[in-house]
All heavy atoms as an XYZ file, in Angstrom:
967
protein
N      12.653      7.851     -4.505
C      13.434      6.837     -3.815
C      12.635      5.539     -3.755
O      11.454      5.554     -3.441
C      13.745      7.290     -2.388
C      14.801      8.354     -2.296
S      15.401      8.633     -0.619
C      14.045      9.492      0.103
N      13.280      4.430     -4.014
C      12.605      3.133     -3.923
C      12.300      2.746     -2.476
O      12.932      3.234     -1.536
C      13.605      2.153     -4.525
C      14.629      2.964     -5.205
C      14.608      4.314     -4.595
N      11.352      1.872     -2.330
C      10.950      1.403     -1.006
C      11.616      0.061     -0.729
O      11.641     -0.830     -1.576
C       9.437      1.266     -0.977
C       8.888      0.906      0.361
C       7.375      0.949      0.308
N       6.812      0.362      1.494
C       5.535      0.112      1.645
N       4.683      0.396      0.674
N       5.085     -0.419      2.743
N      12.169     -0.070      0.471
C      12.869     -1.280      0.880
C      12.338     -1.760      2.224
O      11.679     -1.021      2.950
C      14.377     -1.027      1.019
C      15.055     -0.669     -0.266
C      15.288      0.655     -0.604
C      15.475     -1.655     -1.148
C      15.908      0.989     -1.789
C      16.100     -1.332     -2.334
C      16.317     -0.005     -2.646
O      16.934      0.321     -3.816
N      12.694     -3.010      2.533
C      12.375     -3.580      3.830
C      13.652     -4.242      4.344
O      14.324     -4.960      3.607
C      11.258     -4.606      3.690
C      10.748     -5.143      4.987
C       9.519     -6.003      4.782
O       9.666     -7.099      4.237
O       8.433     -5.548      5.144
N      13.988     -3.961      5.581
C      15.152     -4.564      6.216
C      14.664     -5.613      7.195
O      13.983     -5.302      8.169
C      15.979     -3.498      6.942
C      17.125     -3.978      7.827
C      18.166     -4.740      7.020
C      17.768     -2.804      8.539
N      14.966     -6.867      6.887
C      14.683     -7.961      7.814
C      15.932     -8.124      8.665
O      16.998     -8.466      8.166
C      14.366     -9.239      7.050
N      15.796     -7.841      9.933
C      16.945     -7.752     10.830
C      16.823     -8.789     11.932
O      15.807     -8.861     12.618
C      16.984     -6.343     11.430
C      18.191     -5.910     12.212
C      19.411     -5.841     11.322
C      17.943     -4.550     12.838
N      17.860     -9.601     12.090
C      17.927    -10.540     13.209
C      19.024    -10.036     14.136
O      20.177     -9.894     13.726
C      18.248    -11.971     12.748
C      17.230    -12.453     11.723
C      18.299    -12.914     13.952
C      17.552    -13.799     11.119
N      18.641     -9.757     15.365
C      19.598     -9.287     16.361
C      19.799    -10.373     17.406
O      18.920    -11.217     17.607
C      19.089     -8.010     17.028
C      18.846     -6.895     16.032
S      18.381     -5.364     16.809
C      19.989     -4.682     17.058
N      20.950    -10.339     18.068
C      21.171    -11.331     19.112
C      20.234    -11.064     20.282
O      19.734     -9.939     20.460
C      22.630    -11.348     19.544
C      23.097    -10.149     20.317
C      24.564    -10.311     20.669
C      25.033     -9.204     21.569
N      26.438     -9.344     21.914
N      19.976    -12.088     21.063
C      19.053    -11.974     22.187
C      19.732    -11.180     23.298
O      20.816    -11.527     23.750
C      18.634    -13.373     22.684
C      17.739    -13.257     23.895
C      17.939    -14.128     21.576
N      19.067    -10.073     23.698
C      19.596     -9.200     24.751
C      18.424     -8.756     25.620
O      17.263     -8.988     25.297
C      20.258     -7.960     24.134
C      21.398     -8.249     23.202
S      22.067     -6.748     22.462
C      20.868     -6.417     21.191
N      18.754     -8.099     26.716
C      17.719     -7.505     27.550
C      17.085     -6.342     26.792
O      17.653     -5.803     25.847
C      18.320     -7.003     28.878
C      18.874     -8.109     29.752
C      17.775     -9.015     30.261
O      16.692     -8.568     30.610
N      18.055    -10.310     30.294
N      15.922     -5.920     27.241
C      15.162     -4.894     26.534
C      15.917     -3.573     26.353
O      15.913     -3.005     25.253
C      13.842     -4.661     27.261
C      12.909     -3.785     26.499
C      11.572     -3.716     27.188
N      10.671     -2.910     26.394
C       9.400     -3.160     26.255
N       8.869     -4.183     26.851
N       8.651     -2.374     25.528
N      16.604     -3.027     27.367
C      17.331     -1.752     27.148
C      18.449     -1.877     26.109
O      18.639     -0.965     25.294
C      17.906     -1.404     28.523
C      17.110     -2.189     29.494
C      16.647     -3.409     28.779
N      19.172     -3.006     26.122
C      20.247     -3.191     25.141
C      19.686     -3.360     23.731
O      20.249     -2.854     22.761
C      21.112     -4.400     25.499
C      21.985     -4.197     26.721
C      21.283     -4.614     28.011
O      20.156     -5.167     27.945
O      21.845     -4.364     29.085
N      18.559     -4.065     23.613
C      17.924     -4.234     22.315
C      17.442     -2.891     21.779
O      17.629     -2.577     20.594
C      16.734     -5.219     22.407
O      17.209     -6.460     22.914
C      16.101     -5.447     21.061
N      16.831     -2.085     22.641
C      16.349     -0.765     22.224
C      17.508      0.128     21.781
O      17.400      0.858     20.793
C      15.572     -0.108     23.354
N      18.618      0.071     22.497
C      19.780      0.893     22.138
C      20.356      0.458     20.791
O      20.714      1.297     19.959
C      20.846      0.802     23.229
N      20.442     -0.850     20.558
C      20.978     -1.355     19.290
C      20.050     -1.011     18.135
O      20.503     -0.643     17.045
C      21.190     -2.858     19.373
N      18.750     -1.104     18.363
C      17.779     -0.777     17.323
C      17.796      0.716     17.015
O      17.733      1.122     15.852
C      16.395     -1.220     17.770
C      15.345     -1.364     16.706
C      15.795     -2.343     15.645
C      14.043     -1.823     17.319
N      17.906      1.523     18.050
C      18.004      2.978     17.847
C      19.258      3.328     17.060
O      19.222      4.160     16.153
C      18.027      3.689     19.200
C      18.209      5.193     19.077
C      18.166      5.818     20.426
N      16.811      5.659     20.934
C      16.059      6.667     21.366
N      16.545      7.873     21.383
N      14.846      6.456     21.782
N      20.360      2.668     17.381
C      21.619      2.898     16.674
C      21.468      2.541     15.188
O      21.938      3.270     14.308
C      22.700      2.043     17.337
C      24.087      2.292     16.893
C      25.103      1.538     17.742
N      24.898      0.093     17.692
C      24.693     -0.679     18.757
N      24.647     -0.162     19.960
N      24.539     -1.975     18.626
N      20.768      1.456     14.913
C      20.562      1.024     13.530
C      19.696      2.010     12.762
O      20.034      2.425     11.644
C      19.896     -0.369     13.513
O      20.756     -1.292     14.175
C      19.637     -0.837     12.110
N      18.571      2.424     13.348
C      17.659      3.347     12.673
C      18.312      4.714     12.489
O      18.161      5.351     11.436
C      16.328      3.449     13.448
C      15.457      4.559     12.895
C      15.580      2.124     13.400
N      19.053      5.175     13.477
C      19.738      6.473     13.343
C      20.790      6.437     12.242
O      20.945      7.417     11.507
C      20.363      6.884     14.676
C      19.344      7.398     15.675
C      19.960      7.744     17.016
O      21.161      7.454     17.242
O      19.229      8.297     17.858
N      21.509      5.316     12.104
C      22.507      5.238     11.030
C      21.826      5.237      9.662
O      22.372      5.772      8.694
C      23.391      4.007     11.194
O      22.666      2.834     10.930
N      20.623      4.650      9.576
C      19.871      4.683      8.326
C      19.444      6.113      8.006
O      19.575      6.563      6.867
C      18.632      3.783      8.429
C      18.946      2.314      8.507
S      17.507      1.312      8.910
C      16.523      1.528      7.454
N      18.936      6.819      9.000
C      18.448      8.180      8.786
C      19.590      9.149      8.496
O      19.413     10.099      7.722
C      17.630      8.628      9.987
C      16.325      7.842     10.100
S      15.398      8.125     11.599
C      14.947      9.817     11.430
N      20.755      8.933      9.072
C      21.911      9.781      8.776
C      22.335      9.673      7.323
O      22.854     10.623      6.753
C      23.092      9.389      9.675
C      22.956      9.846     11.099
C      24.060      9.285     11.985
O      24.919      8.518     11.484
O      24.046      9.618     13.182
N      22.096      8.513      6.725
C      22.455      8.301      5.324
C      21.362      8.769      4.364
O      21.510      8.646      3.158
C      22.759      6.822      5.096
C      24.049      6.379      5.725
C      24.227      4.883      5.558
N      25.583      4.443      5.844
C      26.087      4.297      7.033
N      25.356      4.552      8.093
N      27.331      3.888      7.213
N      20.240      9.243      4.897
C      19.195      9.793      4.053
C      17.969      8.918      3.890
O      17.094      9.238      3.086
N      17.878      7.826      4.612
C      16.700      6.957      4.520
C      15.537      7.570      5.295
O      15.738      8.271      6.282
C      17.017      5.576      5.080
N      14.336      7.297      4.829
C      13.116      7.736      5.507
C      12.416      6.480      6.014
O      11.910      5.678      5.222
C      12.196      8.519      4.550
C      10.913      8.920      5.251
C      12.923      9.727      3.991
N      12.402      6.302      7.330
C      11.835      5.099      7.922
C      10.320      5.265      8.021
O       9.828      6.236      8.587
C      12.451      4.828      9.316
C      11.808      3.615      9.956
C      13.952      4.636      9.196
N       9.589      4.315      7.452
C       8.120      4.343      7.465
C       7.568      3.625      8.687
O       6.655      4.101      9.334
C       7.556      3.677      6.214
C       7.866      4.427      4.947
C       7.144      3.838      3.757
N       5.715      4.072      3.915
C       4.793      3.128      3.767
N       5.131      1.907      3.490
N       3.517      3.425      3.896
N       8.095      2.429      8.961
C       7.572      1.662     10.089
C       8.624      0.701     10.607
O       9.575      0.351      9.908
C       6.311      0.889      9.685
O       6.638     -0.122      8.756
N       8.407      0.305     11.850
C       9.283     -0.649     12.522
C       8.379     -1.671     13.198
O       7.459     -1.307     13.922
C      10.146      0.072     13.559
C      10.981     -0.827     14.445
C      12.267     -1.183     13.738
C      11.273     -0.133     15.741
N       8.644     -2.946     12.932
C       7.800     -3.998     13.489
C       8.671     -5.005     14.222
O       9.644     -5.516     13.672
C       7.040     -4.685     12.355
C       6.017     -5.673     12.824
C       5.232     -6.259     11.660
O       5.397     -5.803     10.522
O       4.459     -7.188     11.919
N       8.299     -5.276     15.465
C       9.003     -6.267     16.269
C       8.287     -7.601     16.091
O       7.117     -7.736     16.432
C       8.998     -5.843     17.738
C       9.755     -6.801     18.624
O      10.263     -7.828     18.178
N       9.835     -6.464     19.891
N       8.993     -8.590     15.562
C       8.412     -9.914     15.362
C       8.722    -10.856     16.512
O       8.296    -12.011     16.495
C       8.897    -10.510     14.038
C       8.548     -9.683     12.795
C       9.123    -10.327     11.561
C       7.059     -9.508     12.673
N       9.480    -10.390     17.475
C       9.729    -11.164     18.682
C      10.955    -12.052     18.608
O      11.667    -12.108     17.616
N      11.172    -12.744     19.711
C      12.311    -13.648     19.831
C      11.907    -15.023     19.327
O      10.838    -15.530     19.668
C      12.742    -13.732     21.294
C      13.962    -14.587     21.512
C      14.340    -14.656     22.977
O      14.199    -13.644     23.682
O      14.764    -15.739     23.410
N      12.771    -15.601     18.509
C      12.487    -16.906     17.914
C      13.737    -17.761     17.867
O      14.855    -17.253     17.913
C      11.972    -16.759     16.488
C      10.691    -16.003     16.362
C      10.278    -15.940     14.936
N       9.069    -15.135     14.799
C       8.423    -14.997     13.679
N       8.843    -15.579     12.593
N       7.335    -14.256     13.622
N      13.502    -19.037     17.718
C      14.582    -19.981     17.477
C      15.026    -19.822     16.029
O      14.192    -19.747     15.123
C      14.072    -21.400     17.732
C      15.098    -22.508     17.782
C      16.018    -22.300     18.990
C      14.389    -23.843     17.906
N      16.332    -19.718     15.790
C      16.835    -19.574     14.427
C      16.694    -20.907     13.692
O      16.728    -21.971     14.312
C      18.308    -19.144     14.453
C      18.599    -17.774     15.053
C      20.101    -17.543     15.127
C      17.944    -16.677     14.259
N      16.522    -20.883     12.374
C      16.376    -22.142     11.631
C      17.634    -23.010     11.672
O      17.559    -24.223     11.515
C      16.050    -21.699     10.209
C      16.374    -20.263     10.146
C      16.371    -19.724     11.528
N      18.776    -22.384     11.889
C      20.036    -23.097     12.047
C      20.976    -22.190     12.832
O      20.755    -20.993     12.941
C      20.654    -23.487     10.686
C      20.770    -22.343      9.714
C      21.891    -21.535      9.689
C      19.733    -22.065      8.829
C      21.992    -20.477      8.817
C      19.821    -21.007      7.948
C      20.957    -20.224      7.945
O      21.046    -19.171      7.069
N      22.022    -22.774     13.387
C      22.962    -21.978     14.177
C      23.747    -21.052     13.262
O      24.215    -21.453     12.203
C      23.915    -22.892     14.931
C      23.209    -23.724     15.967
C      24.174    -24.562     16.712
N      24.485    -23.818     17.923
C      25.423    -24.172     18.787
N      26.152    -25.227     18.576
N      25.628    -23.458     19.860
N      23.875    -19.804     13.693
C      24.592    -18.795     12.911
C      25.779    -18.306     13.730
O      25.624    -17.904     14.883
C      23.667    -17.608     12.556
C      22.492    -18.088     11.699
C      24.448    -16.516     11.835
C      21.471    -17.013     11.406
N      26.963    -18.366     13.144
C      28.164    -17.842     13.789
C      28.421    -16.436     13.279
O      28.517    -16.213     12.066
C      29.368    -18.721     13.476
O      29.195    -19.994     14.032
N      28.525    -15.503     14.207
C      28.773    -14.109     13.830
C      29.585    -13.461     14.948
O      29.218    -13.573     16.123
C      27.438    -13.395     13.622
C      27.526    -12.026     13.052
C      27.789    -12.076     11.566
C      27.746    -10.671     11.013
N      27.182    -10.570      9.723
N      30.670    -12.800     14.612
C      31.537    -12.098     15.563
C      32.022    -13.042     16.672
O      31.961    -12.721     17.857
C      30.821    -10.885     16.159
C      30.358     -9.899     15.154
N      31.221     -9.105     14.435
C      29.120     -9.589     14.710
C      30.535     -8.344     13.621
N      29.256     -8.616     13.759
N      32.463    -14.213     16.268
C      33.010    -15.237     17.176
C      32.009    -15.703     18.226
O      32.397    -16.113     19.312
C      34.294    -14.737     17.851
C      35.410    -14.507     16.858
O      35.541    -15.258     15.888
N      36.190    -13.468     17.067
N      30.730    -15.625     17.933
C      29.677    -16.143     18.813
C      28.759    -17.020     17.984
O      28.514    -16.744     16.818
C      28.869    -15.002     19.426
C      29.645    -14.119     20.364
C      28.778    -12.989     20.904
O      27.679    -12.749     20.414
N      29.282    -12.295     21.908
N      28.220    -18.057     18.621
C      27.261    -18.931     17.946
C      25.878    -18.603     18.479
O      25.660    -18.580     19.683
C      27.605    -20.389     18.186
C      28.903    -20.761     17.532
C      29.190    -22.215     17.622
C      30.541    -22.409     16.961
N      30.908    -23.726     16.734
N      24.955    -18.340     17.561
C      23.602    -17.939     17.935
C      22.616    -19.015     17.525
O      22.638    -19.496     16.388
C      23.231    -16.618     17.237
C      24.170    -15.507     17.535
N      24.098    -14.755     18.674
C      25.227    -15.028     16.836
C      25.066    -13.848     18.668
N      25.760    -13.996     17.556
N      21.738    -19.392     18.460
C      20.672    -20.334     18.154
C      19.299    -19.670     18.299
O      18.302    -20.218     17.858
C      20.755    -21.561     19.051
O      20.682    -21.182     20.407
N      19.253    -18.506     18.932
C      18.017    -17.724     19.063
C      18.309    -16.300     18.600
O      19.439    -15.833     18.663
C      17.533    -17.688     20.518
C      17.124    -19.056     21.031
C      16.418    -18.972     22.364
N      15.129    -18.328     22.288
C      13.997    -18.901     21.891
N      14.013    -20.143     21.497
N      12.858    -18.244     21.883
N      17.259    -15.610     18.149
C      17.424    -14.238     17.694
C      16.139    -13.457     17.840
O      15.055    -14.034     17.938
N      16.264    -12.151     17.865
C      15.114    -11.260     17.907
C      14.940    -10.675     16.514
O      15.867    -10.095     15.955
C      15.327    -10.135     18.942
O      15.685    -10.719     20.195
C      14.070     -9.317     19.120
N      13.743    -10.839     15.957
C      13.459    -10.458     14.578
C      12.758     -9.103     14.521
O      11.830     -8.847     15.285
C      12.551    -11.494     13.916
C      13.234    -12.791     13.581
C      13.624    -13.684     14.564
C      13.481    -13.142     12.268
C      14.238    -14.875     14.262
C      14.090    -14.334     11.943
C      14.473    -15.190     12.939
O      15.076    -16.374     12.623
N      13.190     -8.258     13.577
C      12.591     -6.958     13.330
C      12.414     -6.755     11.831
O      13.224     -7.243     11.042
C      13.465     -5.819     13.874
C      13.574     -5.786     15.359
C      14.651     -6.379     16.004
C      12.611     -5.159     16.126
C      14.755     -6.355     17.376
C      12.708     -5.128     17.497
C      13.781     -5.731     18.131
N      11.383     -6.012     11.450
C      11.185     -5.570     10.071
C      11.152     -4.047     10.057
O      10.390     -3.439     10.804
C       9.861     -6.084      9.505
C       9.788     -7.544      9.119
C       8.391     -7.882      8.618
C      10.809     -7.872      8.060
N      11.974     -3.447      9.228
C      12.029     -1.997      9.107
C      11.680     -1.646      7.666
O      12.375     -2.049      6.731
C      13.414     -1.442      9.480
C      13.776     -1.861     10.903
C      13.448      0.070      9.334
C      15.189     -1.516     11.321
N      10.600     -0.912      7.483
C      10.124     -0.482      6.173
C      10.620      0.947      5.951
O      10.389      1.816      6.794
C       8.596     -0.550      6.149
C       8.018     -0.343      4.772
O       8.788     -0.324      3.796
O       6.786     -0.192      4.677
N      11.311      1.188      4.818
C      11.903      2.514      4.615
C      12.072      2.829      3.135
O      12.036      1.943      2.284
C      13.254      2.619      5.330
C      14.327      1.702      4.786
C      15.296      2.190      3.934
C      14.369      0.374      5.147
C      16.282      1.366      3.428
C      15.360     -0.463      4.661
C      16.312      0.033      3.792
N      12.230      4.127      2.860
C      12.589      4.626      1.541
C      14.055      5.044      1.591
O      14.499      5.658      2.566
C      11.759      5.855      1.155
C      10.318      5.558      0.870
C       9.333      5.875      1.785
C       9.931      4.968     -0.334
C       8.008      5.615      1.524
C       8.602      4.701     -0.607
C       7.646      5.026      0.328
O       6.331      4.761      0.065
N      14.801      4.716      0.528
C      16.213      5.106      0.485
C      16.716      5.072     -0.948
O      16.170      4.366     -1.798
C      17.055      4.163      1.342
N      17.766      5.833     -1.178
C      18.429      5.790     -2.473
C      19.214      4.476     -2.567
O      19.787      4.021     -1.572
C      19.374      6.977     -2.620
N      19.248      3.862     -3.721
C      19.956      2.581     -3.858
C      21.450      2.677     -3.553
O      22.068      1.683     -3.167
C      19.738      2.192     -5.315
C      18.576      2.981     -5.780
C      18.542      4.223     -4.952
N      22.022      3.858     -3.674
C      23.460      4.012     -3.473
C      23.876      3.873     -2.013
O      25.040      3.584     -1.742
C      23.920      5.383     -3.994
O      23.150      6.399     -3.341
C      23.732      5.468     -5.497
N      22.959      4.059     -1.063
C      23.355      3.991      0.348
C      23.286      2.578      0.917
O      23.757      2.337      2.022
C      22.500      4.928      1.223
C      21.069      4.417      1.351
C      22.545      6.345      0.720
C      20.304      5.064      2.471
N      22.716      1.634      0.170
C      22.509      0.294      0.713
C      23.811     -0.448      0.992
O      23.914     -1.163      1.994
C      21.628     -0.528     -0.221
C      20.193     -0.047     -0.369
C      19.427     -0.954     -1.308
C      19.500      0.052      0.962
N      24.812     -0.278      0.151
C      26.071     -1.000      0.374
C      26.768     -0.499      1.638
O      27.279     -1.292      2.422
C      27.007     -0.863     -0.837
O      27.189      0.517     -1.133
C      26.440     -1.593     -2.031
N      26.777      0.813      1.837
C      27.388      1.363      3.049
C      26.612      0.989      4.298
O      27.194      0.709      5.350
N      25.307      0.950      4.184
C      24.466      0.569      5.313
C      24.651     -0.905      5.663
O      24.744     -1.268      6.833
C      23.003      0.863      4.990
C      21.998      0.705      6.108
C      22.363      1.570      7.307
C      20.617      1.065      5.613
N      24.736     -1.750      4.645
C      24.964     -3.172      4.888
C      26.332     -3.408      5.517
O      26.472     -4.238      6.424
C      24.838     -3.950      3.579
C      24.932     -5.458      3.679
C      23.817     -6.018      4.557
C      24.889     -6.088      2.303
N      27.326     -2.667      5.079
C      28.665     -2.774      5.665
C      28.638     -2.364      7.132
O      29.248     -3.026      7.981
C      29.640     -1.898      4.871
C      31.065     -2.053      5.349
O      31.504     -3.212      5.538
O      31.738     -1.021      5.538
N      27.907     -1.305      7.451
C      27.780     -0.847      8.831
C      27.074     -1.890      9.696
O      27.482     -2.164     10.823
C      27.028      0.482      8.867
C      26.957      1.067     10.251
O      27.873      0.928     11.044
N      25.854      1.716     10.555
N      26.010     -2.490      9.165
C      25.266     -3.491      9.927
C      26.064     -4.776     10.112
O      25.936     -5.449     11.140
C      23.934     -3.800      9.235
C      22.902     -2.681      9.265
C      21.719     -3.028      8.383
C      22.448     -2.410     10.685
N      26.884     -5.126      9.130
C      27.722     -6.324      9.260
C      28.777     -6.157     10.345
O      29.192     -7.143     10.966
C      28.404     -6.658      7.933
C      27.483     -7.379      6.975
O      26.530     -8.037      7.451
O      27.711     -7.296      5.755
N      29.209     -4.928     10.579
C      30.208     -4.677     11.629
C      29.606     -4.526     13.010
O      30.322     -4.577     14.005
C      31.027     -3.435     11.280
C      32.050     -3.730     10.198
C      32.981     -2.572      9.972
N      32.358     -1.701      8.952
C      32.202     -0.405      9.093
N      32.599      0.208     10.167
N      31.632      0.298      8.137
N      28.302     -4.340     13.100
C      27.627     -4.185     14.388
C      27.604     -5.540     15.100
O      27.099     -6.526     14.560
C      26.207     -3.671     14.177
C      25.550     -3.203     15.466
O      25.977     -3.641     16.556
O      24.593     -2.405     15.377
N      28.126     -5.593     16.318
C      28.228     -6.864     17.042
C      26.879     -7.375     17.527
O      26.751     -8.556     17.859
C      29.205     -6.755     18.244
C      30.616     -6.511     17.747
C      28.759     -5.693     19.210
N      25.857     -6.539     17.557
C      24.535     -6.961     18.016
C      23.664     -7.502     16.887
O      22.635     -8.119     17.143
C      23.817     -5.791     18.694
C      24.527     -5.351     19.965
O      25.135     -6.211     20.628
O      24.468     -4.155     20.291
N      24.056     -7.275     15.653
C      23.278     -7.728     14.497
C      23.798     -9.089     14.042
O      24.981     -9.252     13.755
C      23.356     -6.703     13.345
C      22.648     -7.221     12.107
C      22.765     -5.378     13.788
N      22.887    -10.056     13.994
C      23.254    -11.397     13.549
C      23.120    -11.515     12.037
O      24.005    -12.029     11.365
C      22.377    -12.467     14.245
C      22.671    -13.859     13.716
C      22.576    -12.416     15.752
N      22.001    -11.033     11.471
C      21.782    -11.153     10.032
C      20.927    -10.008      9.504
O      19.751     -9.927      9.823
C      21.109    -12.489      9.750
C      20.650    -12.773      8.356
C      21.725    -13.254      7.386
N      22.708    -14.149      7.879
C      22.702    -15.469      7.747
N      21.709    -16.058      7.157
N      23.687    -16.196      8.202
N      21.502     -9.103      8.692
C      20.685     -8.080      8.021
C      20.376     -8.515      6.587
O      21.246     -9.024      5.890
C      21.593     -6.854      8.034
C      22.973     -7.428      7.982
C      22.911     -8.779      8.656
N      19.131     -8.322      6.160
C      18.734     -8.670      4.800
C      17.851     -7.564      4.237
O      16.825     -7.237      4.831
C      17.947     -9.999      4.773
O      18.720    -11.007      5.408
C      17.630    -10.416      3.361
N      18.256     -7.006      3.093
C      17.470     -5.973      2.425
C      16.594     -6.610      1.362
O      17.052     -7.450      0.597
C      18.373     -4.930      1.756
C      19.072     -4.039      2.728
C      20.411     -4.196      2.998
C      18.385     -3.031      3.375
C      21.060     -3.373      3.888
C      19.022     -2.196      4.264
C      20.363     -2.374      4.530
N      15.343     -6.172      1.314
C      14.406     -6.616      0.289
C      13.793     -5.391     -0.359
O      13.382     -4.462      0.342
C      13.291     -7.463      0.903
C      13.729     -8.694      1.679
C      12.574     -9.267      2.457
C      14.292     -9.718      0.732
N      13.725     -5.381     -1.677
C      13.075     -4.269     -2.370
C      11.591     -4.578     -2.462
O      11.201     -5.650     -2.900
C      13.655     -4.082     -3.763
C      13.108     -2.859     -4.451
C      13.833     -2.567     -5.733
C      13.266     -1.311     -6.334
N      13.935     -0.937     -7.548
N      10.763     -3.628     -2.025
C       9.320     -3.828     -2.049
C       8.750     -3.316     -3.358
O       9.214     -2.316     -3.891
C       8.663     -3.104     -0.873
C       9.074     -3.714      0.464
C       8.278     -3.179      1.570
C       6.975     -3.921      1.634
N       6.230     -3.668      2.859
N       7.739     -4.002     -3.853
C       7.078     -3.584     -5.082
C       6.288     -2.311     -4.831
O       5.693     -2.128     -3.773
C       6.128     -4.669     -5.581
C       6.882     -5.878     -6.082
O       8.046     -5.719     -6.484
O       6.313     -6.985     -6.060
N       6.246     -1.465     -5.842
C       5.475     -0.231     -5.714
C       4.019     -0.453     -6.068
O       3.159      0.307     -5.666
C       6.051      0.868     -6.621
O       6.077      0.380     -7.969
C       7.445      1.247     -6.182
N       3.715     -1.496     -6.817
C       2.339     -1.792     -7.202
C       1.707     -2.618     -6.087
O       2.180     -3.689     -5.758
C       2.286     -2.567     -8.534
C       0.855     -2.916     -8.896
C       2.948     -1.776     -9.633
N       0.654     -2.087     -5.501
C       0.008     -2.794     -4.406
C      -1.290     -3.461     -4.830
O      -1.771     -4.359     -4.178
C      -0.286     -1.841     -3.240
O      -1.088     -0.767     -3.714
C       0.994     -1.317     -2.644
N      -1.877     -3.001     -5.926
C      -3.121     -3.582     -6.386
C      -2.843     -4.701     -7.376
O      -1.929     -4.638     -8.178
C      -3.982     -2.528     -7.071
C      -4.462     -1.433     -6.146
C      -5.337     -0.437     -6.890
O      -5.842     -0.780     -7.966
O      -5.494      0.669     -6.375
N      -3.662     -5.713     -7.321
C      -3.555     -6.808     -8.274
C      -4.326     -6.402     -9.524
O      -5.460     -5.932     -9.439
C      -4.137     -8.101     -7.674
C      -4.094     -9.230     -8.677
C      -3.402     -8.469     -6.405
N      -3.706     -6.562    -10.653
C      -4.393     -6.176    -11.885
C      -5.554     -7.120    -12.145
O      -5.513     -8.296    -11.806
C      -3.417     -6.187    -13.058
O      -3.007     -7.503    -13.319
N      -6.589     -6.593    -12.760
C      -7.794     -7.375    -13.016
C      -7.753     -8.076    -14.373
O      -8.704     -8.731    -14.758
C      -9.016     -6.473    -12.927
C      -9.211     -5.938    -11.539
C     -10.438     -5.084    -11.495
N     -10.570     -4.536    -10.156
C     -11.661     -4.634     -9.439
N     -12.708     -5.240     -9.905
N     -11.706     -4.103     -8.244
N      -6.683     -7.940    -15.088
C      -6.584     -8.588    -16.383
C      -6.280    -10.064    -16.192
O      -5.552    -10.457    -15.290
C      -5.485     -7.947    -17.221
C      -5.740     -6.497    -17.525
C      -4.568     -5.879    -18.257
O      -3.504     -6.475    -18.326
N      -4.758     -4.688    -18.775
N      -6.852    -10.868    -17.065
C      -6.567    -12.294    -16.996
C      -5.282    -12.568    -17.747
O      -4.946    -11.891    -18.719
C      -7.719    -13.113    -17.608
O      -7.918    -12.684    -18.955
C      -9.000    -12.931    -16.811
N      -4.579    -13.567    -17.315
C      -3.290    -13.848    -17.932
C      -3.440    -14.734    -19.165
O      -2.610    -14.708    -20.042
C      -2.356    -14.504    -16.929
S      -2.920    -16.127    -16.400
N      -4.453    -15.530    -19.213
C      -4.602    -16.427    -20.349
C      -6.064    -16.842    -20.486
O      -6.872    -16.607    -19.615
C      -3.725    -17.650    -20.186
S      -3.996    -18.502    -18.636
N      -6.398    -17.495    -21.576
C      -7.757    -17.964    -21.781
C      -8.573    -16.963    -22.566
O      -8.154    -15.834    -22.840
N      -9.770    -17.379    -22.949
C     -10.624    -16.491    -23.752
C     -11.175    -15.351    -22.908
O     -11.295    -15.450    -21.701
C     -11.747    -17.416    -24.227
C     -11.801    -18.483    -23.186
C     -10.388    -18.669    -22.706
N     -11.493    -14.269    -23.578
C     -12.076    -13.127    -22.899
C     -13.486    -13.487    -22.452
O     -14.232    -14.127    -23.205
C     -12.136    -11.931    -23.857
C     -10.786    -11.477    -24.314
C     -10.471    -10.102    -23.763
O     -11.369     -9.441    -23.236
O      -9.312     -9.710    -23.877
N     -13.872    -13.094    -21.243
C     -15.235    -13.395    -20.810
C     -16.241    -12.564    -21.603
O     -15.997    -11.400    -21.908
C     -15.235    -13.014    -19.334
C     -14.100    -12.083    -19.168
C     -13.100    -12.431    -20.228
N     -17.358    -13.196    -21.954
C     -18.399    -12.493    -22.692
C     -19.609    -12.324    -21.787
O     -19.849    -13.132    -20.899
C     -18.813    -13.265    -23.944
O     -19.274    -14.562    -23.541
C     -17.657    -13.413    -24.899
N     -20.357    -11.269    -22.026
C     -21.558    -11.048    -21.233
C     -22.715    -11.825    -21.830
O     -22.697    -12.203    -23.008
C     -21.882     -9.555    -21.166
O     -22.226     -9.101    -22.454
N     -23.760    -12.042    -21.054
C     -24.913    -12.802    -21.513
C     -25.675    -12.067    -22.610
O     -26.255    -12.688    -23.484
C     -25.851    -13.078    -20.333
C     -25.255    -14.044    -19.352
C     -26.233    -14.333    -18.235
C     -25.609    -15.283    -17.253
N     -26.509    -15.606    -16.152
N     -25.653    -10.749    -22.599
C     -26.361     -9.975    -23.625
C     -25.730    -10.184    -24.992
O     -26.411    -10.243    -25.996
C     -26.416     -8.507    -23.250
O     -25.116     -7.986    -23.217
N     -24.407    -10.318    -25.064
C     -23.737    -10.554    -26.342
C     -24.069    -11.944    -26.856
O     -24.224    -12.159    -28.049
C     -22.234    -10.377    -26.198
C     -21.799     -8.968    -26.014
C     -20.281     -8.848    -25.822
O     -19.623     -9.836    -25.541
N     -19.774     -7.634    -25.953
N     -24.158    -12.935    -25.952
C     -24.477    -14.291    -26.364
C     -25.895    -14.352    -26.912
O     -26.180    -15.050    -27.895
C     -24.337    -15.267    -25.189
C     -22.878    -15.477    -24.807
O     -22.025    -15.197    -25.664
O     -22.616    -15.919    -23.676
N     -26.823    -13.609    -26.300
C     -28.217    -13.635    -26.757
C     -28.359    -12.961    -28.110
O     -29.151    -13.380    -28.953
C     -29.113    -12.965    -25.734
N     -27.578    -11.905    -28.379
C     -27.652    -11.189    -29.646
C     -27.107    -12.046    -30.756
O     -27.608    -12.054    -31.873
C     -26.895     -9.842    -29.556
C     -26.790     -9.170    -30.905
C     -27.553     -8.945    -28.531
N     -26.057    -12.802    -30.462
C     -25.412    -13.628    -31.492
C     -26.273    -14.793    -31.915
O     -26.096    -15.333    -33.005
N     -27.227    -15.233    -31.141
C     -28.039    -16.412    -31.483
C     -29.181    -16.098    -32.340
O     -29.845    -15.337    -32.640
C     -28.531    -17.094    -30.221
C     -27.399    -17.751    -29.496
C     -27.923    -18.501    -28.294
C     -26.800    -19.188    -27.587
N     -27.175    -19.917    -26.460
């Protein structure tokens, strides 16, 4: 299963309501077969612009990042579910790269030579 990240903006609510909405979101992901790796609360922030959702205008939001593994086929149903949730302002799925190490190969230019090769050539 590929690894994804859900950047979730929820409307500003009290802590119990936020926890209930977040639990509802994570449970719906797990019911569809997703494996949640981590959940990160990025806090309440001012939105970059006003967002209208479910006949409400939002200028502030609570940001969350959810890191998970899931089959690509469940993403459309999950996005549809999140779009209908009145507490979710903006859900965004991002596919995470599986390669975490930066390759040591150079992209261009001559190959580096060692000093011993330069001394032998002279």
